[in-house]
LUMDREN-978015 format. One record per residue: x negated, y negated, z of N, C-alpha, C in turn. Coordinates in Angstrom, 3 decimals. Each point is the difference from the previous one (the first is absolute). Layout:
N
<<X, Y, Z>, <X, Y, Z>, <X, Y, Z>>,
...
//
This chain:
227
<<11.196, 30.744, -8.621>, <-0.668, -0.083, -1.294>, <-1.370, -0.639, 0.124>>,
<<-0.935, 0.533, -0.676>, <-1.335, -0.611, -0.008>, <-0.098, -0.974, -1.148>>,
<<-1.011, -0.858, 0.053>, <-0.106, -1.078, -0.969>, <-0.179, 0.491, -1.416>>,
<<-0.532, 1.199, -0.180>, <-0.271, 0.458, -1.356>, <1.155, 0.791, -0.605>>,
<<1.160, -0.025, 0.639>, <1.148, 0.734, -0.540>, <1.170, -0.927, -0.345>>,
<<-0.251, -1.300, -0.074>, <1.121, -0.899, -0.259>, <0.303, -0.113, -1.491>>,
<<0.376, 1.129, -0.601>, <0.538, 0.029, -1.350>, <1.505, -0.081, 0.088>>,
<<0.633, -0.305, -1.108>, <1.458, -0.109, 0.037>, <0.651, 1.306, 0.432>>,
<<-0.505, 1.118, -0.481>, <0.603, 1.278, 0.356>, <-0.146, 0.314, 1.488>>,
<<-1.136, -0.332, 0.571>, <-0.196, 0.278, 1.430>, <0.862, -0.919, 0.858>>,
<<0.114, -1.267, -0.427>, <0.841, -0.943, 0.729>, <1.460, 0.415, -0.102>>,
<<0.394, 0.422, -1.170>, <1.360, 0.488, -0.221>, <0.330, 1.128, 0.967>>,
<<-0.914, 0.938, 0.167>, <0.212, 1.135, 0.908>, <0.183, -0.486, 1.440>>,
<<-0.796, -0.967, 0.394>, <0.090, -0.538, 1.362>, <1.354, -0.670, 0.215>>,
<<0.438, -0.814, -0.954>, <1.268, -0.710, 0.153>, <1.185, 0.947, -0.005>>,
<<-0.060, 1.015, -0.829>, <1.087, 0.982, -0.023>, <0.092, 0.760, 1.324>>,
<<-1.140, 0.248, 0.611>, <0.009, 0.663, 1.312>, <0.613, -0.918, 1.058>>,
<<-0.193, -1.309, -0.161>, <0.537, -0.957, 0.967>, <1.518, -0.013, -0.008>>,
<<0.604, 0.325, -1.147>, <1.462, 0.002, -0.096>, <0.619, 1.045, 0.914>>,
<<-0.793, 0.964, 0.437>, <0.510, 1.048, 0.890>, <0.056, -0.457, 1.447>>,
<<-0.645, -1.128, 0.294>, <-0.047, -0.504, 1.370>, <1.205, -0.895, 0.242>>,
<<0.907, 0.417, 0.860>, <1.241, -0.729, 0.209>, <-0.026, -0.891, 1.225>>,
<<-0.635, 0.433, 1.056>, <0.028, -0.772, 1.246>, <-0.990, -1.158, -0.059>>,
<<0.267, -1.011, 0.812>, <-0.911, -1.155, 0.037>, <-1.373, 0.412, 0.509>>,
<<-0.025, 0.955, 0.919>, <-1.283, 0.493, 0.518>, <-0.823, 0.639, -1.110>>,
<<0.653, 0.803, -0.830>, <-0.691, 0.639, -1.127>, <-0.507, -1.033, -0.995>>,
<<0.818, -1.031, -0.242>, <-0.410, -1.055, -0.938>, <-1.246, -0.717, 0.499>>,
<<-0.018, -0.295, 1.294>, <-1.163, -0.680, 0.579>, <-1.232, 0.878, -0.132>>,
<<0.136, 1.267, 0.272>, <-1.141, 0.916, -0.128>, <-0.497, 0.048, -1.445>>,
<<0.935, -0.017, -0.945>, <-0.389, -0.003, -1.404>, <-0.832, -1.235, -0.337>>,
<<0.463, -1.176, 0.436>, <-0.742, -1.221, -0.302>, <-1.323, -0.074, 0.758>>,
<<-0.049, 0.603, 1.176>, <-1.285, 0.077, 0.705>, <-1.030, 0.764, -0.822>>,
<<0.438, 1.095, -0.639>, <-0.937, 0.802, -0.796>, <-0.307, -0.647, -1.341>>,
<<0.880, -0.875, -0.481>, <-0.183, -0.608, -1.316>, <-0.812, -1.298, 0.057>>,
<<-0.153, -0.567, 1.175>, <-0.585, -1.344, 0.122>, <-1.378, -0.126, -0.649>>,
<<-0.825, 1.032, 0.134>, <-1.389, -0.089, -0.473>, <-0.093, -0.259, -1.506>>,
<<0.906, 0.599, -0.778>, <-0.083, -0.146, -1.470>, <1.176, -0.774, -0.574>>,
<<0.793, -0.601, 0.859>, <1.240, -0.643, -0.443>, <-0.249, -1.052, -1.099>>,
<<-0.925, -0.912, 0.217>, <-0.213, -1.077, -0.961>, <-0.413, 0.534, -1.370>>,
<<-0.907, 0.968, -0.012>, <-0.437, 0.579, -1.275>, <1.142, 0.755, -0.683>>,
<<0.793, 0.692, 0.808>, <1.070, 0.820, -0.570>, <1.108, -0.842, -0.612>>,
<<0.426, -1.065, 0.669>, <1.077, -0.809, -0.559>, <-0.494, -0.794, -1.222>>,
<<-1.301, -0.227, -0.083>, <-0.556, -0.603, -1.208>, <0.164, 0.941, -1.178>>,
<<-0.222, 1.291, 0.223>, <0.204, 1.002, -1.047>, <1.477, 0.058, -0.408>>,
<<0.888, -0.206, 0.967>, <1.438, 0.002, -0.271>, <0.465, -1.289, -0.681>>,
<<-0.907, -0.965, -0.169>, <0.341, -1.300, -0.576>, <1.145, -0.655, 0.774>>,
<<-0.120, 0.056, 1.314>, <1.021, -0.518, 0.909>, <-0.042, -1.522, 0.000>>,
<<1.022, -0.631, -0.535>, <-0.014, -1.442, -0.273>, <0.771, -0.820, 1.028>>,
<<0.701, 0.633, 0.923>, <0.889, -0.734, 0.902>, <-0.684, -1.142, 0.771>>,
<<-1.188, 0.205, 0.592>, <-0.604, -1.104, 0.758>, <-0.277, -1.239, -0.853>>,
<<-0.540, 0.175, -1.188>, <-0.294, -1.165, -0.844>, <1.284, -0.657, -0.497>>,
<<1.012, 0.809, -0.343>, <1.279, -0.553, -0.457>, <0.674, -0.797, 1.106>>,
<<-0.012, 0.538, 1.211>, <0.627, -0.697, 1.126>, <-0.736, -1.297, 0.334>>,
<<-1.317, 0.060, 0.021>, <-0.791, -1.195, 0.316>, <0.211, -1.094, -1.048>>,
<<0.071, 0.387, -1.255>, <0.243, -0.972, -1.074>, <1.369, -0.645, 0.163>>,
<<1.001, 0.796, 0.372>, <1.360, -0.499, 0.183>, <0.044, -1.006, 1.148>>,
<<-0.615, 0.349, 1.118>, <-0.035, -0.920, 1.146>, <-0.690, -1.300, -0.378>>,
<<-1.147, 0.112, -0.650>, <-0.792, -1.193, -0.349>, <0.762, -0.931, -0.956>>,
<<0.846, 0.569, -0.844>, <0.724, -0.825, -0.974>, <1.095, -0.836, 0.654>>,
<<0.398, 0.351, 1.243>, <1.082, -0.721, 0.675>, <-0.443, -0.709, 1.266>>,
<<-1.103, 0.398, 0.601>, <-0.387, -0.523, 1.304>, <-0.587, -1.407, -0.138>>,
<<0.553, -0.963, 0.768>, <-0.438, -1.396, -0.118>, <-0.706, -0.504, 1.254>>,
<<-0.146, 0.864, 1.002>, <-0.635, -0.424, 1.242>, <-1.517, -0.004, -0.070>>,
<<-0.627, -0.334, 1.102>, <-1.470, -0.005, 0.104>, <-0.468, 1.438, 0.179>>,
<<-0.620, 0.553, -1.014>, <-0.299, 1.431, -0.001>, <-1.083, 0.396, 1.005>>,
<<-0.993, -0.824, 0.191>, <-1.102, 0.374, 0.885>, <0.438, 0.154, 1.446>>,
<<1.014, -0.727, 0.412>, <0.441, 0.048, 1.404>, <1.298, 0.775, 0.182>>,
<<0.662, 0.380, -1.075>, <1.243, 0.769, 0.104>, <-0.304, 1.415, 0.465>>,
<<0.810, 0.518, 0.907>, <-0.236, 1.315, 0.586>, <0.872, 1.041, -0.714>>,
<<-0.649, 1.062, -0.466>, <0.657, 1.057, -0.747>, <0.103, 1.259, 0.867>>,
<<1.203, 0.548, 0.132>, <0.183, 1.292, 0.655>, <0.017, 1.073, -1.085>>,
<<-0.976, 0.864, 0.016>, <-0.139, 1.067, -0.976>, <0.499, 1.304, 0.646>>,
<<1.218, 0.401, -0.334>, <0.646, 1.161, 0.606>, <-0.361, 1.250, -0.789>>,
<<-0.377, 1.067, 0.731>, <-0.527, 1.213, -0.627>, <-1.207, -0.387, -0.867>>,
<<-0.935, -0.682, 0.651>, <-1.119, -0.648, -0.704>, <-0.981, 0.992, -0.611>>,
<<-0.007, 1.238, 0.481>, <-0.933, 0.988, -0.556>, <-1.440, -0.442, 0.171>>,
<<-0.759, 0.120, -1.062>, <-1.418, -0.336, 0.048>, <-0.268, -1.487, -0.209>>,
<<1.034, -0.747, -0.377>, <-0.153, -1.443, -0.204>, <0.082, -0.451, -1.436>>,
<<0.567, 0.812, -0.881>, <0.068, -0.377, -1.414>, <0.805, -1.275, -0.221>>,
<<1.084, -0.143, 0.748>, <0.833, -1.190, -0.197>, <-0.728, -1.262, 0.466>>,
<<-0.672, 0.072, 1.124>, <-0.754, -1.164, 0.472>, <-1.091, -0.395, -0.998>>,
<<-0.625, 0.981, -0.617>, <-1.034, -0.303, -1.006>, <0.600, -0.770, -1.168>>,
<<1.200, 0.393, -0.426>, <0.650, -0.698, -1.105>, <0.466, -1.398, 0.417>>,
<<0.522, -0.122, 1.214>, <0.459, -1.304, 0.494>, <-1.161, -0.971, 0.158>>,
<<-1.133, 0.523, 0.381>, <-1.192, -0.837, 0.172>, <-0.403, -0.648, -1.328>>,
<<0.201, 0.698, -1.084>, <-0.316, -0.543, -1.325>, <0.822, -1.260, -0.299>>,
<<1.147, -0.121, 0.674>, <0.904, -1.140, -0.214>, <-0.155, -1.047, 1.100>>,
<<-1.028, 0.128, 0.841>, <-0.291, -1.039, 0.971>, <0.489, 0.245, 1.407>>,
<<0.692, 1.099, 0.251>, <0.448, 0.324, 1.359>, <-1.174, 0.540, 0.805>>,
<<-0.048, -0.363, 1.285>, <-1.158, 0.377, 0.826>, <0.362, 0.618, 1.348>>,
<<1.251, -0.153, 0.447>, <0.370, 0.444, 1.348>, <0.946, 1.196, -0.085>>,
<<-0.460, 1.158, 0.472>, <0.784, 1.227, -0.140>, <0.131, 0.740, 1.326>>,
<<1.215, 0.458, 0.258>, <0.281, 0.932, 1.091>, <0.548, 1.265, -0.645>>,
<<-0.588, 1.124, 0.323>, <0.422, 1.255, -0.620>, <0.560, 0.986, 1.014>>,
<<1.022, 0.745, -0.410>, <0.529, 1.097, 0.826>, <0.088, 1.250, -0.872>>,
<<-0.283, 1.139, 0.593>, <0.079, 1.263, -0.728>, <0.144, 1.136, 1.003>>,
<<0.565, 1.119, -0.445>, <0.169, 1.144, 0.862>, <-1.181, 0.936, 0.041>>,
<<-0.950, -0.191, -0.918>, <-1.162, 0.879, -0.082>, <-1.234, -0.681, 0.582>>,
<<-0.564, 0.604, 1.021>, <-1.225, -0.556, 0.598>, <-1.154, 0.014, -0.983>>,
<<-0.080, 1.038, -0.835>, <-1.089, 0.088, -0.970>, <0.108, -1.109, -1.048>>,
<<1.217, -0.309, -0.427>, <0.208, -1.109, -0.930>, <-0.372, -1.320, 0.657>>,
<<0.380, -0.168, 1.258>, <-0.349, -1.229, 0.719>, <-1.501, -0.152, 0.134>>,
<<-0.712, 1.108, 0.189>, <-1.461, -0.074, 0.057>, <-0.570, -0.546, -1.296>>,
<<0.556, 0.449, -1.120>, <-0.455, -0.492, -1.315>, <0.342, -1.484, -0.167>>,
<<1.185, -0.375, 0.451>, <0.388, -1.410, -0.080>, <-0.925, -0.856, 0.853>>,
<<-0.382, 0.532, 1.155>, <-0.910, -0.712, 0.900>, <-1.355, -0.207, -0.680>>,
<<-0.454, 1.019, -0.690>, <-1.287, -0.094, -0.702>, <0.011, -1.083, -1.078>>,
<<1.176, -0.309, -0.540>, <0.076, -1.012, -1.056>, <-0.339, -1.392, 0.514>>,
<<0.193, -0.229, 1.301>, <-0.289, -1.308, 0.579>, <1.007, -1.080, -0.359>>,
<<1.135, 0.383, -0.566>, <0.973, -0.980, -0.476>, <1.046, -0.375, 1.058>>,
<<0.165, 0.848, 1.003>, <1.108, -0.176, 0.946>, <-0.460, -0.628, 1.312>>,
<<0.787, -0.970, 0.473>, <-0.251, -0.594, 1.301>, <0.520, 0.910, 1.122>>,
<<0.997, 0.825, -0.349>, <0.564, 0.910, 1.010>, <0.582, 1.209, -0.723>>,
<<-0.148, 1.163, 0.614>, <0.569, 1.242, -0.549>, <0.655, 0.759, 1.140>>,
<<1.192, 0.519, -0.258>, <0.757, 0.707, 1.024>, <0.473, 1.344, -0.521>>,
<<-0.079, 1.004, 0.876>, <0.558, 1.306, -0.347>, <1.497, -0.017, 0.293>>,
<<0.808, 0.243, -1.043>, <1.445, -0.075, 0.140>, <0.639, 0.886, -1.047>>,
<<0.854, 0.921, 0.449>, <0.722, 0.883, -0.902>, <1.420, -0.528, -0.134>>,
<<0.267, -0.686, -1.114>, <1.337, -0.537, -0.205>, <1.009, 1.126, -0.081>>,
<<1.230, -0.293, 0.399>, <1.090, 0.968, 0.195>, <-0.101, 0.666, 1.371>>,
<<-1.196, 0.006, 0.611>, <-0.162, 0.534, 1.352>, <-0.307, -1.119, 1.000>>,
<<-0.908, -0.881, -0.392>, <-0.437, -1.080, 0.888>, <0.629, -1.327, -0.449>>,
<<0.559, -0.776, 0.913>, <0.533, -1.314, -0.372>, <-1.149, -0.982, -0.263>>,
<<0.306, -1.024, -0.776>, <-0.997, -1.054, -0.195>, <-0.227, -0.700, 1.335>>,
<<-1.240, -0.380, 0.300>, <-0.263, -0.734, 1.254>, <0.865, -1.253, 0.086>>,
<<0.494, -0.305, 1.177>, <0.879, -1.155, 0.172>, <-0.671, -1.306, -0.395>>,
<<-1.326, -0.048, 0.159>, <-0.709, -1.241, -0.327>, <-0.069, -0.241, -1.509>>,
<<0.405, 0.973, -0.796>, <0.002, -0.166, -1.455>, <1.165, -0.882, -0.465>>,
<<1.050, -0.136, 0.804>, <1.202, -0.713, -0.426>, <-0.331, -1.421, -0.442>>,
<<0.367, -0.339, -1.222>, <-0.195, -1.346, -0.517>, <-1.441, -0.458, -0.072>>,
<<-0.953, 0.944, -0.151>, <-1.424, -0.340, 0.124>, <-0.740, -0.097, -1.329>>,
<<0.564, 0.509, -1.098>, <-0.802, 0.166, -1.206>, <0.534, -0.832, -1.166>>,
<<-0.949, -0.502, -0.770>, <0.344, -0.758, -1.205>, <0.355, 0.926, -1.154>>,
<<-0.634, 1.172, -0.010>, <0.244, 1.005, -1.043>, <0.019, 1.375, 0.651>>,
<<0.959, 0.824, -0.388>, <0.027, 1.405, 0.372>, <-0.037, 0.824, -1.282>>,
<<-0.859, 1.010, -0.037>, <-0.085, 0.857, -1.184>, <0.119, 1.464, 0.421>>,
<<0.743, 0.763, -0.792>, <0.099, 1.453, 0.183>, <-0.148, 0.605, -1.387>>,
<<-1.176, 0.465, -0.304>, <-0.295, 0.485, -1.344>, <-0.352, 1.483, 0.039>>,
<<0.838, 0.820, -0.630>, <-0.277, 1.413, -0.146>, <0.695, 0.911, 0.982>>,
<<0.460, -0.546, 1.131>, <0.532, 0.868, 1.061>, <1.521, 0.084, 0.008>>,
<<0.665, -0.905, -0.702>, <1.460, 0.032, 0.002>, <0.484, 0.891, -1.135>>,
<<0.164, 1.263, 0.325>, <0.475, 0.980, -0.964>, <0.489, 1.234, 0.748>>,
<<0.667, 0.881, -0.686>, <0.550, 1.190, 0.631>, <-1.089, 0.785, 0.702>>,
<<0.269, 0.369, 1.251>, <-0.952, 0.786, 0.767>, <-1.017, -0.807, 0.762>>,
<<0.077, -1.331, -0.127>, <-0.938, -0.855, 0.720>, <0.776, -0.947, 0.927>>,
<<-0.068, -1.306, -0.240>, <0.673, -0.957, 0.870>, <1.465, -0.137, -0.401>>,
<<0.893, 0.016, 0.982>, <1.424, -0.174, -0.266>, <0.278, -1.382, -0.581>>,
<<0.956, -0.086, -0.897>, <0.387, -1.288, -0.583>, <0.525, -0.955, 1.069>>,
<<0.484, 0.521, 1.134>, <0.523, -0.842, 1.085>, <-1.061, -0.897, 0.608>>,
<<-1.268, 0.374, -0.159>, <-1.106, -0.776, 0.569>, <-0.049, -1.400, -0.606>>,
<<0.525, -0.156, -1.218>, <-0.034, -1.307, -0.664>, <0.618, -1.087, 0.878>>,
<<1.114, 0.327, 0.664>, <0.682, -0.989, 0.847>, <-0.886, -0.423, 1.176>>,
<<-0.666, 0.945, 0.620>, <-0.902, -0.330, 1.118>, <-1.147, -0.891, -0.475>>,
<<-0.490, 0.279, -1.187>, <-1.131, -0.760, -0.518>, <0.377, -1.440, -0.314>>,
<<1.235, -0.245, -0.421>, <0.452, -1.362, -0.219>, <-0.139, -0.826, 1.279>>,
<<0.234, 0.639, 1.138>, <-0.080, -0.703, 1.280>, <-1.414, -0.400, 0.378>>,
<<-0.990, 0.604, -0.662>, <-1.406, -0.336, 0.282>, <-0.483, -1.207, -0.794>>,
<<0.831, -0.494, -0.919>, <-0.424, -1.090, -0.888>, <0.425, -1.356, 0.561>>,
<<-0.883, -0.967, -0.137>, <0.364, -1.375, 0.332>, <1.042, -0.504, -0.997>>,
<<0.882, -0.905, 0.407>, <0.913, -0.618, -0.958>, <-0.783, -0.631, -1.139>>,
<<0.397, 0.313, -1.216>, <-0.697, -0.504, -1.178>, <-1.099, 0.922, -0.486>>,
<<-0.360, 1.011, 0.818>, <-0.994, 0.977, -0.413>, <0.607, 1.021, -0.951>>,
<<-0.825, 0.932, -0.457>, <0.518, 0.953, -0.985>, <-0.378, 1.435, 0.356>>,
<<0.744, 0.912, -0.577>, <-0.250, 1.434, 0.171>, <-0.040, 0.659, -1.365>>,
<<-0.982, 0.848, -0.194>, <-0.151, 0.722, -1.258>, <0.044, 1.499, 0.289>>,
<<0.940, 0.680, -0.633>, <0.158, 1.436, 0.142>, <-0.149, 0.664, -1.360>>,
<<-0.470, 1.221, -0.007>, <-0.034, 0.749, -1.257>, <0.602, 1.383, 0.222>>,
<<0.534, 0.555, -1.050>, <0.434, 1.396, 0.024>, <-0.106, 0.578, -1.400>>,
<<0.048, 1.314, -0.084>, <-0.033, 0.665, -1.292>, <1.430, 0.135, -0.518>>,
<<0.135, 0.121, -1.334>, <1.325, 0.208, -0.588>, <0.032, 1.241, -0.878>>,
<<-0.853, 0.972, 0.336>, <0.059, 1.295, -0.674>, <1.210, 0.771, 0.530>>,
<<0.451, 1.041, -0.698>, <1.242, 0.693, 0.398>, <0.022, 0.464, 1.457>>,
<<-1.109, 0.479, 0.529>, <-0.038, 0.514, 1.363>, <0.219, -1.097, 1.043>>,
<<-0.158, -1.267, -0.412>, <0.122, -1.094, 0.965>, <1.217, -0.899, -0.247>>,
<<0.856, 0.376, -0.947>, <1.107, -0.882, -0.378>, <1.026, -0.166, 1.132>>,
<<0.249, 1.054, 0.759>, <0.950, -0.113, 1.101>, <-0.539, -0.971, 1.067>>,
<<-1.285, 0.127, 0.309>, <-0.633, -0.917, 0.960>, <0.074, -1.437, -0.533>>,
<<-0.351, -0.182, -1.266>, <0.004, -1.340, -0.595>, <1.392, -0.628, 0.055>>,
<<1.022, 0.799, -0.260>, <1.373, -0.516, 0.061>, <0.333, -0.466, 1.418>>,
<<-0.437, 0.764, 1.006>, <0.247, -0.381, 1.391>, <-0.755, -1.276, 0.363>>,
<<-1.239, -0.111, -0.472>, <-0.780, -1.200, 0.255>, <0.635, -1.211, -0.688>>,
<<0.431, 0.165, -1.235>, <0.673, -1.089, -0.714>, <1.222, -0.490, 0.760>>,
<<0.790, 0.937, 0.534>, <1.207, -0.352, 0.750>, <-0.365, -0.728, 1.288>>,
<<-1.039, 0.465, 0.690>, <-0.425, -0.644, 1.245>, <-0.471, -1.432, -0.271>>,
<<-0.757, -0.194, -1.071>, <-0.482, -1.345, -0.334>, <1.163, -0.916, -0.402>>,
<<0.994, 0.568, -0.666>, <1.186, -0.786, -0.355>, <0.730, -0.454, 1.252>>,
<<0.132, 0.905, 0.984>, <0.660, -0.348, 1.266>, <-0.778, -1.098, 0.732>>,
<<-1.324, 0.122, 0.016>, <-0.845, -0.993, 0.657>, <0.215, -1.380, -0.642>>,
<<0.107, -0.023, -1.324>, <0.206, -1.251, -0.700>, <1.409, -0.553, 0.289>>,
<<1.007, 0.866, 0.010>, <1.377, -0.433, 0.269>, <0.152, -0.560, 1.417>>,
<<-0.809, 0.526, 0.926>, <0.058, -0.457, 1.383>, <-0.798, -1.284, 0.235>>,
<<-0.648, -0.489, -1.058>, <-0.723, -1.249, 0.111>, <-1.362, 0.083, 0.652>>,
<<-0.558, 1.234, 0.078>, <-1.329, 0.169, 0.587>, <-1.100, -0.319, -0.998>>,
<<0.281, 0.232, -1.255>, <-1.032, -0.221, -1.019>, <0.613, -0.192, -1.369>>,
<<-0.824, -0.457, -0.926>, <0.460, -0.187, -1.377>, <-1.022, 0.608, -0.948>>,
<<0.480, 0.585, -1.075>, <-0.885, 0.668, -0.955>, <-0.723, -1.008, -0.878>>,
<<-1.316, 0.123, -0.063>, <-0.804, -0.850, -0.884>, <-0.289, 0.665, -1.326>>,
<<-0.267, 1.311, 0.041>, <-0.305, 0.710, -1.242>, <0.075, 1.503, 0.227>>,
<<0.467, 0.708, -1.017>, <-0.043, 1.462, -0.043>, <-0.654, 0.379, -1.322>>,
<<-1.086, 0.739, 0.088>, <-0.760, 0.361, -1.197>, <0.068, 1.512, -0.208>>,
<<0.569, 0.409, -1.109>, <0.043, 1.417, -0.369>, <-1.250, 0.306, -0.820>>,
<<-0.733, 1.031, 0.413>, <-1.269, 0.335, -0.651>, <0.061, 1.418, -0.524>>,
<<-0.240, 0.157, -1.284>, <0.106, 1.341, -0.599>, <-1.209, 0.873, 0.344>>,
<<-1.195, -0.559, -0.156>, <-1.217, 0.768, 0.274>, <-0.503, -0.320, 1.396>>,
<<0.649, 0.596, 0.997>, <-0.303, -0.282, 1.406>, <-1.253, 0.757, 0.438>>,
<<-0.009, 1.315, -0.283>, <-1.128, 0.858, 0.296>, <0.178, 1.318, -0.757>>,
<<-1.071, 0.742, -0.127>, <0.090, 1.291, -0.673>, <0.834, 0.965, 0.843>>,
<<0.953, 0.648, -0.641>, <0.848, 0.952, 0.706>, <-0.688, 1.342, 0.155>>,
<<0.388, 0.721, 1.047>, <-0.637, 1.295, 0.273>, <0.954, 1.176, -0.211>>,
<<1.264, -0.289, -0.277>, <0.963, 1.062, -0.264>, <0.056, 0.292, -1.491>>,
<<0.354, 1.215, -0.359>, <-0.019, 0.414, -1.397>, <0.909, -0.856, -0.868>>,
<<1.148, -0.390, 0.540>, <0.958, -0.770, -0.820>, <-0.265, -1.508, 0.011>>,
<<-1.041, -0.446, 0.676>, <-0.281, -1.432, 0.057>, <-0.414, -0.577, -1.368>>,
<<-0.590, 0.822, -0.817>, <-0.347, -0.443, -1.360>, <-1.022, -1.113, -0.063>>,
<<-1.006, 0.071, 0.824>, <-1.070, -1.014, -0.014>, <0.092, -0.895, 1.209>>,
<<0.713, -1.135, -0.153>, <0.120, -0.979, 1.078>, <1.422, -0.030, 0.569>>,
<<0.089, -0.331, 1.285>, <1.314, -0.263, 0.600>, <0.174, -1.504, 0.146>>,
<<1.236, -0.422, 0.226>, <0.302, -1.424, 0.114>, <0.156, -0.413, 1.451>>,
<<0.043, -1.302, 0.222>, <0.127, -0.532, 1.351>, <0.540, -1.414, -0.011>>,
<<0.198, -0.554, 1.196>, <0.611, -1.326, 0.143>, <-0.730, -0.817, 1.063>>,
<<-0.166, -1.280, -0.263>, <-0.502, -0.962, 0.974>, <1.141, -0.940, 0.371>>,
<<0.282, -0.118, 1.302>, <1.025, -0.930, 0.485>, <-0.689, -1.114, 0.777>>,
<<0.404, -1.238, -0.252>, <-0.523, -1.122, 0.779>, <1.194, -0.820, 0.514>>,
<<0.056, -0.144, 1.339>, <1.080, -0.746, 0.644>, <-0.569, -1.117, 0.863>>,
<<0.762, -1.042, 0.174>, <-0.358, -1.108, 0.892>, <0.878, 0.038, 1.233>>,
<<-0.613, -0.172, 1.160>, <0.745, -0.037, 1.267>, <0.639, -1.374, 0.146>>,
<<1.287, 0.001, 0.287>, <0.731, -1.264, 0.165>, <-0.067, -0.424, 1.466>>,
//
């Protein structure tokens, strides 16, 4: 897409075409082609997840924000880091499966380190274990993207007392995924790995692109603390 075509209808067409891409390789190629106009396009979609997640983290986080290290998973162009920076966070490590998205994140100047990593295919680097004060996964945990099982691996990347913020959509097409994620998070809590700090149900998550969406779709912000 070129910069002068980021209308809702054109963005809708692009996203609907993405639903046809099933393999992780196809998904990465899609995001590589979308990187150039991604920020403008999600603004048209009124995509609120990064600001909602950052606000949720800030309302509970009691550590020293300037020195706390944030792992931004599926960081994209850096929208989440931009929102976290507004709340005083300064140290970011980003991972993403799209090289073009990582290039955009690099241009933002917000990240101390960026790594190419396709979750579900590539394991988290061993040096990530117990290394981060905050882990965020915003936008990528949904059907057809990152498996809900990744949540357990990400808990292992958090320092004791640190937190993890995940988001997912709760529109009809994603309800099965959301139910699986809810069950996985419940198991993690029962096993004593983490405790739930807050779950925020949001009605106006972003503009829907399917005919039956009726305007906006809903979504959820989860915030957990690593024990």
